[in-house]
C-alpha positions in Angstrom: 230.8 17.4 119.6 230.5 14.0 118.2 234.5 13.7 117.7 234.9 14.3 121.5 232.3 11.6 122.1 234.1 9.0 119.6 237.5 9.5 121.0 236.0 9.2 124.7 236.7 5.8 124.7 240.6 6.1 123.6 241.4 8.8 126.0 239.6 6.8 128.9 241.6 3.7 128.3 244.8 6.0 127.9 244.4 7.5 131.1 243.6 4.6 132.9 247.3 3.5 132.2 249.3 4.1 135.0 252.6 6.3 133.8 250.6 6.0 129.8 251.7 9.4 129.2 255.9 9.0 130.0 255.6 5.7 128.3 253.8 7.2 125.1 256.4 10.0 125.2 259.5 7.8 125.2 257.8 5.2 123.0 257.7 8.6 120.5 261.2 9.5 121.0 262.2 6.2 120.4 260.3 6.1 117.2 262.2 9.0 115.5 265.6 6.9 115.4 264.0 5.1 113.0 265.6 5.1 110.0 262.7 3.8 108.0 260.7 6.7 108.6 260.9 9.5 106.3 263.1 12.5 107.5 259.9 14.6 107.4 258.0 13.2 109.8 260.8 12.4 112.2 261.2 15.7 112.4 257.6 16.9 113.0 257.7 14.1 115.9 260.7 15.2 117.8 260.1 19.1 117.4 256.6 18.5 119.1 258.4 16.4 121.7 260.6 19.2 122.3 257.7 21.5 122.4 255.9 19.3 125.2 259.2 19.9 127.2 259.7 23.2 126.5 256.2 23.7 128.1 256.8 21.9 131.3 259.8 24.4 132.1 257.6 27.4 132.8 255.4 25.5 135.4 258.2 24.4 137.2 258.8 27.9 138.1 254.7 28.1 139.1 254.9 28.8 143.1 257.8 31.1 142.5 255.8 33.5 140.2 252.6 33.7 143.2 255.3 36.6 144.4 254.8 38.5 141.4 251.5 41.2 140.9 248.4 39.2 139.3 248.9 41.2 136.1 252.5 40.1 135.8 251.6 36.4 136.1 248.6 36.7 133.6 251.2 38.9 131.4 253.2 35.5 131.5 250.9 33.2 131.1 249.5 34.6 127.8 253.1 35.2 126.2 253.4 31.3 126.7 250.2 30.3 125.5 250.5 32.8 122.2 254.1 31.5 121.8 252.6 28.3 121.4 249.9 28.7 119.3 252.3 30.6 117.0 254.7 27.8 117.0 251.9 25.0 116.4 250.2 27.6 113.6 253.8 27.8 112.0 254.3 24.2 112.0 250.9 23.2 110.7 251.4 26.4 107.6 254.8 24.6 107.1 253.8 21.2 106.7 250.6 22.2 104.7 252.8 23.4 101.8 255.3 20.5 102.3 258.3 22.2 103.7 259.8 21.1 107.1 259.2 23.8 109.9 262.7 24.3 110.8 263.0 28.0 111.4 261.4 27.9 114.8 264.4 29.4 117.5 266.4 26.4 119.5 263.4 23.8 118.9 264.6 23.3 115.4 268.2 23.1 115.8 267.5 20.6 118.7 265.2 18.6 116.8 267.6 18.8 113.8 270.4 17.5 116.1 268.5 14.7 117.6 267.5 13.0 114.4 270.7 13.3 112.8 271.3 14.1 108.9 269.7 11.4 107.8 
């Protein structure tokens, strides 16, 4: 609880900036193009950004899912959540071992293409 209290001023100031999330997202995307930063860090940042984009896509279909039964909606929501948890868990485990988490289908390939070979 103390950590949340300590982070509150930063979160409040971040949320007070109009389009702060978009500015942060674009800034991090441009940050991955910095060749002075290690490839390992650039790859992880880019993969996190792509995972964020991948989580936006299901939300676009939110109004369409209202036509399905509630059980199917719950199943889809749970699937997205568990997939996210597995990807983040895999990335944390790989980073703790000092390896790049480059085995996530689609996301890892796209992140590698975005940051380049160096």
